[in-house]
LUMMARGU-453070 format. One record per residue (C-alpha): residue in three letters; x, y, z. Coordinates in nm, 3 decimals, always signed. Example, Ala and Ser with C-alpha at 12.3 -4.5 7.8 and 13.67 -1.06 7.14 Angstrom:
# LUMMARGU-453070
  guro        x        y        z
   Ala   +1.230   -0.450   +0.780
   Ser   +1.367   -0.106   +0.714
***
This chain:
# LUMMARGU-453070
  guro        x        y        z
   Met   -1.402   -3.483   +1.837
   Ser   -1.772   -3.405   +1.821
   Ala   -1.910   -3.345   +1.469
   Asn   -1.964   -2.975   +1.561
   Ala   -1.606   -2.951   +1.679
   Ala   -1.471   -3.095   +1.384
   Thr   -1.713   -2.856   +1.157
   Ala   -1.555   -2.558   +1.369
   Ala   -1.211   -2.674   +1.346
   Ser   -1.252   -2.711   +0.963
   Gly   -1.396   -2.367   +0.933
   Gly   -1.129   -2.206   +1.136
   Phe   -0.862   -2.372   +0.934
   Gln   -1.031   -2.276   +0.607
   Glu   -1.029   -1.898   +0.737
   Ala   -0.692   -1.911   +0.829
   Met   -0.589   -2.029   +0.486
   Gln   -0.782   -1.761   +0.324
   Lys   -0.627   -1.499   +0.558
   Phe   -0.283   -1.649   +0.469
   Gly   -0.346   -1.644   +0.090
   Arg   -0.463   -1.277   +0.112
   Phe   -0.165   -1.175   +0.296
   Leu   +0.052   -1.345   +0.039
   Ser   -0.145   -1.152   -0.230
   Gly   -0.069   -0.848   -0.062
   Met   +0.309   -0.920   -0.107
   Val   +0.300   -1.049   -0.460
   Leu   +0.030   -0.853   -0.653
   Pro   +0.196   -0.522   -0.613
   Asn   +0.509   -0.655   -0.732
   Ile   +0.374   -0.837   -1.062
   Gly   +0.487   -0.586   -1.294
   Ala   +0.864   -0.664   -1.183
   Phe   +0.793   -1.028   -1.257
   Ile   +0.677   -0.960   -1.609
   Ala   +0.964   -0.736   -1.677
   Trp   +1.197   -1.017   -1.562
   Gly   +1.025   -1.258   -1.762
   Leu   +1.027   -1.061   -2.084
   Leu   +1.403   -0.985   -2.043
   Thr   +1.451   -1.342   -1.989
   Ala   +1.246   -1.489   -2.259
   Leu   +1.415   -1.248   -2.497
   Phe   +1.779   -1.258   -2.444
   Ile   +1.904   -1.572   -2.283
   Pro   +2.097   -1.807   -2.512
   Thr   +1.776   -2.006   -2.572
   Gly   +1.547   -1.733   -2.613
   Trp   +1.372   -1.547   -2.891
   Leu   +1.669   -1.282   -2.945
   Pro   +1.953   -1.441   -2.784
   Asn   +2.189   -1.147   -2.676
   Glu   +2.475   -1.234   -2.421
   Tyr   +2.529   -0.872   -2.314
   Leu   +2.161   -0.763   -2.268
   Ala   +2.074   -1.107   -2.097
   Gln   +2.301   -0.971   -1.804
   Val   +2.008   -0.723   -1.709
   Gly   +1.773   -1.025   -1.591
   Gly   +2.010   -1.158   -1.331
   Pro   +1.991   -0.875   -1.063
   Met   +1.623   -0.870   -1.109
   Ser   +1.589   -1.235   -0.992
   Lys   +1.861   -1.233   -0.734
   Trp   +1.815   -0.903   -0.566
   Leu   +1.518   -0.664   -0.713
   Ile   +1.249   -0.896   -0.677
   Pro   +1.337   -1.064   -0.359
   Leu   +1.362   -0.708   -0.193
   Leu   +1.042   -0.605   -0.351
   Leu   +0.871   -0.882   -0.198
   Gly   +1.035   -0.841   +0.122
   Tyr   +0.929   -0.470   +0.153
   Ser   +0.579   -0.529   +0.064
   Gly   +0.575   -0.820   +0.314
   Gly   +0.715   -0.595   +0.592
   Ala   +0.481   -0.317   +0.487
   Ala   +0.181   -0.517   +0.501
   Val   +0.252   -0.583   +0.881
   Tyr   +0.389   -0.247   +0.994
   Gly   +0.373   +0.014   +0.712
   His   +0.686   +0.192   +0.553
   Arg   +0.900   +0.119   +0.879
   Gly   +0.829   -0.234   +0.858
   Gly   +0.886   -0.246   +0.486
   Val   +1.217   -0.115   +0.558
   Leu   +1.314   -0.386   +0.792
   Gly   +1.161   -0.661   +0.570
   Ala   +1.393   -0.552   +0.283
   Ile   +1.708   -0.524   +0.520
   Ala   +1.620   -0.859   +0.651
   Thr   +1.553   -1.006   +0.297
   Ser   +1.921   -0.874   +0.193
   Gly   +2.079   -1.154   +0.435
   Val   +1.881   -1.449   +0.298
   Ile   +1.964   -1.328   -0.074
   Ala   +2.341   -1.336   +0.018
   Gly   +2.314   -1.688   +0.174
   Ala   +2.195   -1.865   -0.127
   Asp   +2.266   -1.919   -0.501
   Ile   +1.919   -1.959   -0.629
   Pro   +1.659   -1.693   -0.644
   Met   +1.554   -1.621   -0.286
   Phe   +1.169   -1.534   -0.347
   Leu   +1.065   -1.797   -0.075
   Gly   +1.306   -1.652   +0.165
   Ala   +1.199   -1.306   +0.125
   Met   +0.845   -1.427   +0.193
   Ile   +0.953   -1.545   +0.500
   Met   +1.192   -1.265   +0.617
   Gly   +0.986   -0.954   +0.460
   Pro   +0.701   -1.027   +0.717
   Leu   +0.929   -1.127   +1.018
   Gly   +1.127   -0.802   +0.988
   Gly   +0.780   -0.609   +0.991
   Phe   +0.662   -0.806   +1.304
   Val   +0.964   -0.770   +1.491
   Ile   +1.006   -0.390   +1.436
   Lys   +0.643   -0.342   +1.536
   Lys   +0.660   -0.552   +1.859
   Phe   +0.991   -0.325   +1.937
   Asp   +0.797   -0.002   +1.884
   Ala   +0.495   -0.108   +2.093
   Phe   +0.731   -0.208   +2.382
   Ile   +0.927   +0.125   +2.387
   Glu   +0.626   +0.335   +2.311
   Asp   +0.600   +0.613   +2.552
   Lys   +0.933   +0.520   +2.709
   Ile   +1.148   +0.731   +2.505
   Pro   +1.257   +1.066   +2.656
   Thr   +1.113   +1.373   +2.476
   Gly   +1.370   +1.469   +2.183
   Phe   +1.491   +1.142   +2.133
   Glu   +1.227   +0.976   +1.918
   Met   +1.381   +1.025   +1.583
   Leu   +1.747   +0.910   +1.744
   Val   +1.585   +0.590   +1.864
   Asn   +1.381   +0.517   +1.569
   Asn   +1.667   +0.519   +1.323
   Phe   +1.929   +0.314   +1.537
   Ser   +1.658   +0.067   +1.653
   Ala   +1.559   -0.003   +1.258
   Gly   +1.939   -0.018   +1.183
   Ile   +2.053   -0.243   +1.448
   Ile   +1.735   -0.484   +1.438
   Gly   +1.758   -0.506   +1.069
   Gly   +2.127   -0.586   +1.093
   Ile   +2.031   -0.874   +1.343
   Leu   +1.770   -1.003   +1.118
   Ser   +2.000   -0.991   +0.789
   Val   +2.260   -1.203   +0.992
   Leu   +2.000   -1.446   +1.094
   Ala   +1.854   -1.482   +0.762
   Phe   +2.213   -1.522   +0.625
   Val   +2.293   -1.819   +0.871
   Ala   +1.963   -1.983   +0.935
   Val   +1.690   -1.909   +0.676
   Gly   +1.916   -1.952   +0.370
   Pro   +2.049   -2.298   +0.429
   Val   +1.687   -2.417   +0.513
   Val   +1.553   -2.317   +0.193
   Leu   +1.863   -2.479   +0.038
   Ala   +1.818   -2.796   +0.227
   Ala   +1.466   -2.820   +0.119
   Asn   +1.572   -2.808   -0.251
   Gly   +1.783   -3.108   -0.165
   Val   +1.502   -3.292   -0.008
   Leu   +1.272   -3.231   -0.302
   Arg   +1.547   -3.346   -0.555
   Ala   +1.583   -3.667   -0.349
   Gly   +1.202   -3.713   -0.363
   Val   +1.189   -3.684   -0.740
   Glu   +1.462   -3.939   -0.784
   Gly   +1.300   -4.185   -0.542
   Ile   +0.958   -4.166   -0.713
   Val   +1.112   -4.218   -1.069
   Gly   +1.334   -4.499   -0.942
   Val   +1.019   -4.707   -0.845
   Gly   +0.840   -4.634   -1.153
   Leu   +0.528   -4.403   -1.044
   Leu   +0.621   -4.133   -1.284
   Pro   +0.276   -3.950   -1.241
   Leu   +0.300   -3.930   -0.867
   Ala   +0.630   -3.716   -0.937
   Ser   +0.378   -3.412   -0.972
   Ile   +0.332   -3.417   -0.623
   Ile   +0.694   -3.302   -0.565
   Ile   +0.758   -3.134   -0.901
   Glu   +0.479   -2.886   -0.901
   Pro   +0.484   -2.770   -0.550
   Ala   +0.861   -2.723   -0.606
   Lys   +0.807   -2.529   -0.898
   Ile   +0.599   -2.280   -0.698
   Leu   +0.857   -2.220   -0.449
   Phe   +1.058   -2.111   -0.739
   Leu   +1.296   -2.437   -0.738
   Asn   +1.196   -2.514   -1.078
   Asn   +1.544   -2.466   -1.226
   Ala   +1.675   -2.659   -0.952
   Ile   +1.452   -2.954   -1.034
   Asn   +1.468   -2.917   -1.401
   His   +1.826   -2.877   -1.467
   Gly   +1.948   -3.078   -1.135
   Val   +1.750   -3.383   -1.184
   Leu   +1.503   -3.408   -1.455
   Ser   +1.753   -3.302   -1.762
   Pro   +2.032   -3.549   -1.648
   Leu   +1.783   -3.860   -1.624
   Gly   +1.610   -3.702   -1.966
   Ile   +1.964   -3.693   -2.154
   Gln   +2.046   -4.070   -2.050
   Gln   +1.705   -4.171   -2.179
   Ala   +1.695   -3.980   -2.516
   Glu   +2.039   -4.120   -2.596
   Glu   +1.893   -4.454   -2.568
   Phe   +1.544   -4.413   -2.708
   Gly   +1.549   -4.097   -2.889
   Lys   +1.345   -3.900   -2.663
   Ser   +1.222   -3.874   -2.298
   Met   +0.942   -3.767   -2.108
   Phe   +1.170   -3.633   -1.832
   Phe   +1.200   -3.334   -2.032
   Leu   +0.832   -3.243   -2.004
   Leu   +0.776   -3.307   -1.653
   Glu   +0.870   -2.978   -1.534
   Ala   +0.868   -2.774   -1.878
   Asn   +0.513   -2.858   -1.941
   Pro   +0.323   -2.528   -1.968
   Gly   -0.039   -2.678   -1.919
   Pro   -0.069   -2.670   -1.534
   Gly   +0.033   -2.304   -1.522
   Leu   -0.191   -2.208   -1.816
   Gly   -0.487   -2.367   -1.642
   Ile   -0.412   -2.152   -1.321
   Leu   -0.392   -1.817   -1.544
   Leu   -0.740   -1.921   -1.714
   Ala   -0.910   -1.988   -1.413
   Tyr   -0.799   -1.634   -1.273
   Trp   -0.897   -1.462   -1.634
   Phe   -1.240   -1.636   -1.617
   Phe   -1.333   -1.612   -1.246
   Gly   -1.079   -1.394   -1.078
   Lys   -1.139   -1.027   -0.957
   Gly   -0.956   -0.708   -0.959
   Ala   -0.575   -0.679   -1.022
   Ala   -0.533   -1.084   -1.042
   Lys   -0.781   -1.114   -1.318
   Glu   -0.672   -0.781   -1.505
   Ser   -0.289   -0.897   -1.510
   Thr   -0.367   -1.250   -1.644
   Pro   -0.358   -1.178   -2.005
   Gly   -0.004   -1.047   -2.002
   Ala   +0.102   -1.307   -1.770
   Ile   -0.036   -1.581   -2.008
   Ile   +0.156   -1.452   -2.321
   Ile   +0.468   -1.445   -2.101
   His   +0.418   -1.807   -1.962
   Phe   +0.272   -1.990   -2.250
   Leu   +0.468   -1.843   -2.531
   Gly   +0.756   -1.686   -2.355
   Gly   +0.826   -2.003   -2.160
   Ile   +0.877   -1.823   -1.831
   His   +0.670   -2.029   -1.580
   Glu   +0.762   -1.819   -1.290
   Ile   +0.498   -1.578   -1.394
   Tyr   +0.236   -1.754   -1.255
   Phe   +0.390   -1.869   -0.948
   Pro   +0.255   -1.573   -0.759
   Tyr   -0.099   -1.651   -0.855
   Val   -0.061   -1.992   -0.683
   Leu   +0.093   -1.858   -0.368
   Met   -0.191   -1.610   -0.312
   Lys   -0.404   -1.890   -0.308
   Pro   -0.217   -2.210   -0.179
   Val   -0.503   -2.438   -0.212
   Leu   -0.442   -2.383   -0.605
   Leu   -0.145   -2.618   -0.535
   Leu   -0.396   -2.885   -0.579
   Ala   -0.488   -2.787   -0.933
   Val   -0.147   -2.779   -1.058
   Ile   -0.057   -3.127   -0.907
   Ala   -0.371   -3.242   -1.042
   Gly   -0.318   -3.099   -1.402
   Gly   +0.051   -3.209   -1.394
   Met   -0.036   -3.573   -1.303
   Ala   -0.304   -3.585   -1.572
   Gly   -0.055   -3.449   -1.831
   Val   +0.211   -3.730   -1.722
   Phe   -0.045   -3.984   -1.734
   Thr   -0.154   -3.887   -2.093
   Leu   +0.226   -3.855   -2.192
   Asn   +0.287   -4.203   -2.067
   Leu   -0.036   -4.323   -2.246
   Leu   +0.035   -4.209   -2.587
   Gly   +0.414   -4.222   -2.585
   Gly   +0.515   -3.851   -2.608
   Gly   +0.848   -3.690   -2.511
   Leu   +1.104   -3.436   -2.639
   Ile   +1.458   -3.512   -2.801
   Ala   +1.634   -3.249   -2.570
   Pro   +1.538   -3.005   -2.279
   Ser   +1.278   -2.732   -2.355
   Ser   +1.440   -2.414   -2.245
   Pro   +1.252   -2.172   -2.207
   Gly   +0.946   -2.386   -2.143
   Ser   +0.706   -2.248   -2.387
   Ile   +0.484   -2.427   -2.623
   Leu   +0.684   -2.318   -2.918
   Ala   +0.998   -2.456   -2.747
   Val   +0.811   -2.772   -2.673
   Leu   +0.720   -2.817   -3.022
   Ala   +1.048   -2.726   -3.139
   Met   +1.208   -3.017   -2.941
   Thr   +0.927   -3.292   -3.036
   Pro   +1.062   -3.557   -3.257
   Lys   +0.851   -3.709   -3.537
   Gly   +0.566   -3.926   -3.418
   Ala   +0.518   -3.745   -3.078
   Phe   +0.354   -3.415   -3.163
   Leu   +0.010   -3.556   -3.100
   Ala   +0.131   -3.704   -2.781
   Asn   +0.289   -3.369   -2.673
   Ile   -0.008   -3.163   -2.787
   Ala   -0.248   -3.368   -2.579
   Asp   -0.019   -3.356   -2.280
   Val   -0.030   -2.971   -2.262
   Ile   -0.402   -2.983   -2.353
   Val   -0.511   -3.224   -2.067
   Ser   -0.293   -3.081   -1.815
   Thr   -0.435   -2.729   -1.898
   Cys   -0.806   -2.856   -1.877
   Val   -0.764   -3.043   -1.542
   Ser   -0.568   -2.778   -1.378
   Cys   -0.817   -2.494   -1.504
   Ala   -1.127   -2.710   -1.383
   Val   -0.965   -2.752   -1.054
   Ala   -0.852   -2.406   -1.000
   Ser   -1.189   -2.255   -1.127
   Val   -1.376   -2.405   -0.833
   Phe   -1.134   -2.230   -0.564
   Val   -1.079   -1.892   -0.762
   Lys   -1.473   -1.841   -0.820
   Ala   -1.547   -1.931   -0.455
   Ser   -1.281   -1.690   -0.299
   Ala   -1.378   -1.434   -0.559
   Glu   -1.746   -1.453   -0.436
   Glu   -1.616   -1.438   -0.058
   Gly   -1.394   -1.148   -0.134
   Ala   -1.676   -0.918   -0.246
   Glu   -1.659   -0.727   +0.046
   Glu   -1.267   -0.673   +0.012
   Leu   -1.365   -0.594   -0.351
   Glu   -1.602   -0.297   -0.259
   Lys   -1.362   -0.163   -0.007
   Ala   -1.089   -0.149   -0.265
   Gln   -1.322   +0.011   -0.512
   Ala   -1.394   +0.266   -0.255
   Glu   -1.048   +0.344   -0.164
   Met   -0.997   +0.405   -0.548
   Lys   -1.270   +0.641   -0.546
   Ser   -1.103   +0.828   -0.258
   Met   -0.777   +0.829   -0.441
   Lys   -0.954   +0.988   -0.743
   Asn   -1.118   +1.255   -0.514
   Arg   -0.766   +1.356   -0.396
   Gly   -0.745   +1.739   -0.466
   Lys   -1.103   +1.809   -0.427
   Val   -1.245   +1.975   -0.124
   Val   -1.424   +1.704   +0.067
   Pro   -1.652   +1.763   +0.346
   Gln   -1.489   +1.650   +0.671
   Pro   -1.692   +1.461   +0.923
   Gln   -1.727   +1.620   +1.259
   Ile   -1.633   +1.357   +1.498
   Val   -1.785   +1.323   +1.833
   Gly   -1.580   +1.205   +2.146
   Ser   -1.730   +0.869   +2.156
   Glu   -1.613   +0.809   +1.804
   Leu   -1.264   +0.920   +1.804
   Arg   -1.030   +0.635   +1.764
   Thr   -0.713   +0.722   +1.530
   Ile   -0.525   +1.063   +1.561
   Val   -0.224   +1.115   +1.303
   Tyr   +0.052   +1.358   +1.340
   Ala   +0.201   +1.409   +0.992
   Cys   +0.505   +1.591   +0.861
   Asp   +0.739   +1.547   +0.558
   Ala   +0.951   +1.277   +0.667
   Gly   +0.708   +1.119   +0.934
   Met   +0.970   +1.121   +1.190
   Gly   +1.114   +1.410   +1.357
   Ser   +0.885   +1.683   +1.441
   Ser   +0.551   +1.459   +1.400
   Ala   +0.717   +1.200   +1.616
   Leu   +0.765   +1.466   +1.891
   Gly   +0.405   +1.566   +1.851
   Ala   +0.250   +1.217   +1.869
   Ala   +0.456   +1.140   +2.162
   Ser   +0.363   +1.436   +2.351
   Leu   -0.009   +1.402   +2.289
   Arg   +0.021   +1.002   +2.375
   Lys   +0.162   +1.110   +2.716
   Lys   -0.097   +1.391   +2.788
   Leu   -0.380   +1.146   +2.718
   Lys   -0.235   +0.864   +2.898
   Lys   -0.207   +1.128   +3.208
   Ala   -0.552   +1.232   +3.186
   Gly   -0.658   +0.858   +3.178
   Val   -0.766   +0.856   +2.828
   Glu   -0.772   +0.510   +2.639
   Gly   -0.879   +0.356   +2.323
   Ile   -0.739   +0.624   +2.105
   Thr   -0.428   +0.548   +1.874
   Val   -0.187   +0.843   +1.827
   Ala   +0.076   +0.780   +1.542
   Asn   +0.318   +0.972   +1.321
   Phe   +0.321   +0.946   +0.948
   Ala   +0.484   +1.103   +0.666
   Ile   +0.275   +1.294   +0.416
   Gly   +0.197   +1.054   +0.150
   Asn   +0.146   +0.752   +0.363
   Ile   -0.130   +0.877   +0.595
   Pro   -0.359   +0.578   +0.676
   Lys   -0.693   +0.571   +0.533
   Asp   -0.862   +0.523   +0.865
   Ala   -0.713   +0.858   +1.029
   Gln   -0.989   +1.060   +1.165
   Ile   -0.797   +1.354   +1.280
   Val   -0.479   +1.461   +1.111
   Val   -0.252   +1.706   +1.302
   Thr   -0.001   +1.874   +1.064
   His   +0.180   +2.208   +1.013
   Glu   +0.008   +2.523   +0.854
   Lys   +0.252   +2.511   +0.560
   Leu   +0.175   +2.153   +0.478
   Ala   -0.210   +2.184   +0.496
   Glu   -0.272   +2.163   +0.164
   Arg   -0.087   +1.845   +0.104
   Ala   -0.214   +1.685   +0.419
   Arg   -0.579   +1.737   +0.285
   Glu   -0.482   +1.595   -0.059
   Asp   -0.358   +1.277   +0.119
   Ala   -0.601   +1.231   +0.377
   Pro   -0.937   +1.374   +0.230
   Gln   -1.149   +1.169   +0.459
   Ala   -0.999   +1.320   +0.801
   Glu   -1.047   +1.636   +0.971
   His   -0.746   +1.861   +0.984
   Ile   -0.600   +2.048   +1.284
   Leu   -0.312   +2.283   +1.177
   Val   -0.044   +2.386   +1.407
   Ser   +0.248   +2.617   +1.397
   Asn   +0.441   +2.414   +1.651
   Phe   +0.402   +2.032   +1.681
   Thr   +0.462   +2.040   +2.061
   Gln   +0.350   +2.388   +2.190
   Asn   -0.016   +2.384   +2.069
   Asp   -0.372   +2.326   +2.208
   Val   -0.433   +1.995   +2.024
   Phe   -0.475   +1.842   +2.359
   Glu   -0.712   +2.057   +2.472
   Gln   -0.930   +2.037   +2.147
   Ile   -0.922   +1.657   +2.174
   Met   -1.033   +1.665   +2.538
   Ala   -1.306   +1.910   +2.447
   Arg   -1.432   +1.635   +2.217
   Leu   -1.393   +1.361   +2.447
   Gln   -1.582   +1.566   +2.727
   Gly   -1.905   +1.591   +2.492
   Gly   -1.872   +1.824   +2.209
   Ala   -1.703   +1.925   +1.896
   Val   -1.433   +2.196   +1.898
   Gln   -1.624   +2.529   +1.957
   Thr   -1.620   +2.770   +1.659
   Ala   -1.531   +3.113   +1.709
   Glu   -1.701   +3.303   +2.016
   Ala   -1.922   +3.566   +1.948
   Ser   -1.667   +3.825   +2.098
   Leu   -1.422   +3.746   +1.809
   Leu   -1.643   +3.881   +1.555
   Glu   -1.855   +4.177   +1.577
   Leu   -2.133   +4.272   +1.325
   Lys   -1.981   +4.603   +1.225
   Asp   -1.680   +4.391   +1.099
   Val   -1.890   +4.195   +0.841
   Lys   -1.853   +4.381   +0.510
   Leu   -2.063   +4.283   +0.194
   Gly   -2.063   +4.351   -0.176
   Leu   -1.705   +4.468   -0.194
   Lys   -1.568   +4.503   -0.563
   Ser   -1.306   +4.230   -0.708
   Val   -0.958   +4.343   -0.641
   Ser   -0.613   +4.156   -0.652
   Lys   -0.541   +3.884   -0.388
   Glu   -0.286   +4.116   -0.225
   Glu   -0.533   +4.393   -0.212
   Ala   -0.804   +4.172   -0.035
   Ile   -0.552   +4.045   +0.215
   Arg   -0.439   +4.400   +0.293
   Ser   -0.804   +4.491   +0.331
   Ala   -0.881   +4.220   +0.579
   Gly   -0.561   +4.311   +0.761
   Glu   -0.647   +4.690   +0.788
   Ala   -0.984   +4.590   +0.928
   Leu   -0.826   +4.392   +1.192
   Val   -0.617   +4.696   +1.275
   Ala   -0.921   +4.889   +1.290
   Ala   -1.081   +4.656   +1.527
   Gly   -0.797   +4.687   +1.762
   Cys   -0.681   +4.322   +1.718
   Val   -0.342   +4.388   +1.569
   Asp   -0.061   +4.639   +1.481
   His   +0.020   +4.741   +1.113
   Asp   +0.313   +4.510   +1.112
   Tyr   +0.050   +4.187   +1.112
   Val   -0.076   +4.316   +0.779
   Glu   +0.269   +4.268   +0.623
   Gly   +0.310   +3.935   +0.806
   Met   -0.001   +3.817   +0.621
   Leu   +0.105   +3.914   +0.291
   Arg   +0.443   +3.745   +0.342
   Arg   +0.253   +3.403   +0.463
   Glu   +0.051   +3.405   +0.147
   Glu   +0.400   +3.414   -0.051
   Asp   +0.479   +3.072   +0.140
   Ile   +0.155   +2.892   +0.102
   Ser   -0.183   +2.981   -0.007
   Thr   -0.455   +3.057   +0.267
   Tyr   -0.727   +2.943   +0.011
   Val   -0.910   +2.654   +0.190
   Gly   -1.175   +2.554   -0.055
   Lys   -1.532   +2.622   -0.106
   Gly   -1.493   +2.978   -0.197
   Ile   -1.328   +3.104   +0.125
   Ala   -1.004   +3.205   +0.216
   Ile   -0.866   +3.252   +0.545
   Pro   -0.546   +3.503   +0.550
   His   -0.342   +3.528   +0.864
   Gly   -0.011   +3.643   +0.995
   Glu   +0.312   +3.437   +0.984
   Asn   +0.480   +3.349   +1.330
   Ala   +0.717   +3.648   +1.294
   Val   +0.448   +3.894   +1.362
   Lys   +0.286   +3.705   +1.670
   Glu   +0.402   +4.004   +1.894
   Ser   +0.203   +4.246   +1.689
   Ile   -0.130   +4.064   +1.807
   His   -0.304   +4.234   +2.088
   Arg   -0.616   +4.025   +2.119
   Ser   -0.788   +3.754   +1.900
   Gly   -1.053   +3.821   +1.651
   Ile   -1.182   +3.789   +1.290
   Val   -1.308   +3.985   +1.012
   Val   -1.531   +3.872   +0.742
   Gln   -1.529   +4.041   +0.383
   Gln   -1.751   +3.949   +0.108
   Tyr   -1.643   +3.956   -0.279
   Pro   -1.944   +3.871   -0.464
   Glu   -1.758   +3.848   -0.806
   Gly   -1.465   +3.669   -0.642
   Val   -1.097   +3.737   -0.588
   Lys   -0.838   +3.496   -0.753
   Phe   -0.613   +3.295   -0.544
   Gly   -0.408   +3.148   -0.839
   Lys   -0.641   +2.907   -1.000
   Asp   -0.910   +2.934   -0.741
   Thr   -1.186   +3.213   -0.668
   Ala   -1.238   +3.304   -0.327
   His   -1.582   +3.504   -0.242
   Ile   -1.523   +3.521   +0.121
   Ile   -1.240   +3.681   +0.277
   Val   -1.197   +3.554   +0.670
   Gly   -0.912   +3.741   +0.808
   Ile   -0.808   +3.627   +1.155
   Ala   -0.581   +3.679   +1.427
   Gly   -0.505   +3.444   +1.730
   Lys   -0.322   +3.549   +2.057
   Asp   -0.111   +3.285   +2.161
   Asn   -0.249   +2.963   +1.972
   Asp   -0.583   +3.092   +1.974
   His   -0.574   +3.067   +1.572
   Leu   -0.556   +2.691   +1.592
   Ser   -0.922   +2.695   +1.751
   Ile   -1.056   +2.960   +1.508
   Leu   -0.932   +2.766   +1.206
   Ala   -1.062   +2.446   +1.342
   Gly   -1.397   +2.623   +1.403
   Ile   -1.420   +2.782   +1.062
   Ala   -1.343   +2.443   +0.876
   Ser   -1.601   +2.263   +1.097
   Thr   -1.860   +2.557   +0.962
   Met   -1.775   +2.506   +0.613
   Asp   -1.846   +2.144   +0.653
   Glu   -2.183   +2.206   +0.790
   Cys   -2.290   +2.425   +0.504
   Ser   -2.417   +2.269   +0.197
   Asp   -2.278   +2.402   -0.159
   Glu   -2.608   +2.585   -0.205
   Glu   -2.597   +2.774   +0.120
   Leu   -2.242   +2.889   +0.043
   Glu   -2.319   +3.008   -0.287
   Glu   -2.622   +3.218   -0.133
   Leu   -2.359   +3.371   +0.116
   Tyr   -2.146   +3.474   -0.173
   Thr   -2.415   +3.723   -0.280
   Thr   -2.632   +3.789   +0.016
   Asp   -2.692   +4.129   +0.126
   Asp   -2.789   +4.068   +0.477
   Pro   -2.471   +4.091   +0.694
   Glu   -2.651   +3.889   +0.983
   Lys   -2.626   +3.568   +0.768
   Leu   -2.258   +3.596   +0.745
   Tyr   -2.229   +3.707   +1.103
   Ser   -2.421   +3.393   +1.221
   Met   -2.205   +3.145   +1.019
   Phe   -1.873   +3.241   +1.207
   Val   -2.023   +3.265   +1.568
   Thr   -2.175   +3.014   +1.797
   Thr   -2.508   +3.087   +1.959
***
C-alpha cells in the first residue's frame, strides 16, 4: 500500500470513528439524567451506601434493568428514523433485556439502532405501494410485527452473545493475573467496565481472588483494580476542562456521583461517545496498578461502592500513601491522555456546536411570528404533512401528494408525515389543517405553511407544481379585491363586531350569503384567525361553503386595533374561497406579509391612502 493510500485509509478510519462516537453520543447524552438518578439512588440506599435502606433500594433495580436500557434503545432507534424508529428500538431492546441477568446497556446500544434501521428500510420498500386509506393500518401492524420479530431475535441471539463476552473477559483477567502481569489486567478490566460488566468483573473475579489474598496478607491489590475511581475521574475532568456543550455541562454532577458516590457507571457514557478514550482509561488503570504494586498498597476488603471515601475506609494502616497515590496517578494519566482527544474533537466539532446553538435559538423563537422564506422551485426539497398523531390524515395526504408528484415525473422532493411536535427542522413547506395552524407554526417557524381543510382533497399539488414551473404561489388576483372594498380609519370595536363587519362587506360585494357571516364567527370560536404582524384573516367554516357564490376578499383597517385575545389586529382581511380557492388566498396573503418589513406594515396600519393597502393584496 502506498503512503497516500495508507494516509487516506487512516483518515477514513478516523472519520468513521468520529461519526460512530457522535452517534453514540446522540444515544447517551439525552439520557444522562437517568444515569444520575440511578447513581444517586444506588449510592444512597444500597446496603453499603450512605443511607442504607433495603426498602428504598428497590427503586434503583428497575432503572438499571429496564428503564435505562429502554431509553437507550429508544434514543438509538430515533437517531436512525425518528419517533417510529425509536419505538421499534425500544421494542427490540425489551428482548435483549429479558434474555440476560445483567444490565443490558450494551445490548440496548445494539438493538436500538438496529430496530430503527430495519423499520426505515421497510418503510422505504413499501413507499407508494400501500393502497390509499390503508396507510395507518399498515404502519401500525408493520411496527408491531417487525418489533416482535426483533425482540425475539434479541432474546435468543444478542443477549447470549453479550453474556458470552462477559465470560471471555473474566477468563482473560484470570489468565493475566495467573502469569503475574497485573498492570496488563487493565487492558481487559477497563474496557469491560465501560461495557457495563464492571460488577461481573469485580464480584465474579477480583473480589474472590482478593479475599483469598487478604486472609493471608491482611490486604490485597485485587480489591482496587476495578474499584479505583481514578481512571473515570480523569475522563470526567478532561471533559470539564476541554469539552463542549452538554458533555461539559453535565460533568460536575457526574464527578460528585462518581468520585464521592462511588457509582462508576456514571462516566461510562462519556467514554462510549468517544471510543478512543478507552486508551485513556487503560493508561490510567495501568499506571495506577503499577503505582499500587510499587508502593505496596491494597485494601482489607472490597470497596463497595467504589468511592474515594469507601476506598479510604477499607485501607489498612500503612497503605494510605500507596492507595492515595494510586488514585492520583491514575487520575492524572487518564486525564492527560483523554484531554488530547477531547480537546481535538471539541475543536473539530465547532461546526456541530454552532448548528446546535442555532437550533436552540430557533427553539427560543417558537411562538413568535417568524418571517417565512419564499422557496423557489429549484430549492424545494422537503415537504411535511403534519397532524396531531402524525399518522392517519397526514399519512394519507403525504401519500397522495407523493403519488401525484411521481406521476408528474417530479423527483428529488421528500414528502413525509409527522406529528405536530416532531416536525423536522429542515422542513421547508408544512401542510396542515387550518385548525392546527397555530401549533404547526410554533413547531416549525422556519417553514412556509400551507393550510388545508381536507388533507386529500385540496390544491397543494397545484401549488407545488406552480413553484416548480418557475414561480411562487401567486397572491390573490386583482379580481378578488376591488378598491371600493378597502375601508380605512375604522373605529376600534370588539373582535366579533370586526368579523361581522368584514362578513357583511363580503355579502355586499356579492361573494357570500348572510349564512357565511355566522360561519365566520363560529370558526373564530374554534381557533383564532389572527395570523401575526397585526393581521387577522377571518373566514367561514366548512359547513357554510355552500353560502359562497364566488371567491373574494375585503380589507378593513383599524388604526387603534382590534383585540384578538392577547394580540391586536390593525388589518382585518375577510376572505371567501369558492371550492378550495381560500387555500391559495391564504398562502398568497402569508407570502405578502413575509415580504413586508415591520416598518412597512406599521405604515399600513395608519395610512389614509387606500391604494397602498389595495396594492399589498393584489398582484400587478
